[in-house]
MIZA-168437 format. One record per residue (C-alpha): residue number from 0; residue in one letter; x, y, z. Coordinates in pm, whole numbers, plus 50000, padded with zeros to 5 digits. Example, Ala and Ser with C-alpha at 12.3 -4.5 7.8 and 13.67 -1.06 7.14 Angstrom:
<pts>
  torkol  nuro      X      Y      Z
       0     A  51230  49550  50780
       1     S  51367  49894  50714
</pts>
This chain:
<pts>
  torkol  nuro      X      Y      Z
       0     M  49993  50011  50014
       1     V  50132  50335  49899
       2     G  50122  50602  50174
       3     T  49927  50907  50094
       4     L  49882  51262  50261
       5     Q  49549  51119  50404
       6     N  49725  50861  50597
       7     V  49965  51131  50747
       8     F  49687  51353  50857
       9     N  49494  51035  50987
      10     G  49803  50967  51195
      11     E  49869  50632  51026
      12     I  50212  50737  50929
      13     R  50432  50867  51185
      14     L  50660  51160  51036
      15     G  50883  51150  51330
      16     E  50976  50775  51271
      17     I  51050  50875  50895
      18     L  51269  51151  50985
      19     I  51479  50974  51229
      20     A  51508  50683  51010
      21     S  51591  50843  50709
      22     I  51851  51070  50860
      23     A  52010  50762  51035
      24     F  52011  50595  50687
      25     G  52180  50870  50521
      26     V  52439  50918  50788
      27     F  52506  50550  50831
      28     F  52571  50511  50462
      29     V  52746  50827  50364
      30     D  52935  50924  50678
      31     I  53005  50630  50882
      32     H  53056  50349  50617
      33     R  53132  50564  50303
      34     L  52954  50317  50075
      35     G  52923  50558  49802
      36     E  53310  50583  49780
      37     K  53347  50202  49808
      38     L  53123  50112  49554
      39     K  53240  50382  49326
      40     L  52923  50563  49348
      41     N  53091  50913  49420
      42     F  52775  51124  49316
      43     K  52473  51264  49460
      44     P  52269  51127  49632
      45     F  52520  50862  49745
      46     N  52800  51090  49850
      47     C  52555  51338  50070
      48     A  52405  51220  50362
      49     S  52131  51484  50340
      50     C  52028  51424  49985
      51     L  52029  51038  50061
      52     S  51815  51116  50380
      53     A  51581  51295  50170
      54     W  51533  51037  49923
      55     M  51479  50763  50192
      56     G  51232  50984  50364
      57     L  51048  50996  50029
      58     L  51051  50609  49985
      59     L  50923  50564  50335
      60     L  50659  50786  50290
      61     L  50549  50610  49978
      62     I  50611  50238  50137
      63     P  50526  50297  50502
      64     Q  50584  49930  50558
      65     L  50949  49977  50554
      66     I  50952  50248  50837
      67     S  51004  50002  51129
      68     I  51277  49796  50949
      69     V  51505  50104  50839
      70     F  51419  50271  51195
      71     V  51557  49992  51390
      72     M  51846  49885  51130
      73     F  51989  50217  51092
      74     V  51928  50395  51419
      75     A  52108  50106  51592
      76     G  52378  50140  51331
      77     V  52449  50488  51411
      78     I  52398  50489  51803
      79     A  52660  50166  51826
      80     P  52969  50370  51702
      81     I  52858  50663  51936
      82     I  52828  50443  52236
      83     R  53159  50292  52157
      84     M  53354  50616  52141
      85     I  53212  50711  52463
      86     M  53302  50383  52632
      87     D  53653  50443  52487
      88     Y  53681  50772  52626
      89     L  53565  50658  52954
      90     W  53797  50381  52939
      91     K  54108  50594  52870
      92     K  53986  50852  53117
      93     S  53985  50567  53406
      94     N  54331  50448  53322
</pts>
């Protein structure tokens, strides 16, 4: 089922989740793993986190069944390195 503006207005599609999921997707692929460079896709939207996030946001709006999957996968993929940096900092500080 394709998402529509009516689904958004009825509260069936949660825009906050779409925003967070699409931003996490863009940051994960462009900034953390640099997959655009690794796959020789060094052009927009693949080398631009905000561009890739915008396109993913549109895709999630049109196919809302993907929201939960993308949200869990890529938010976890972005938060994990942040937690690791914090843990490394705390470990070095304590020694």
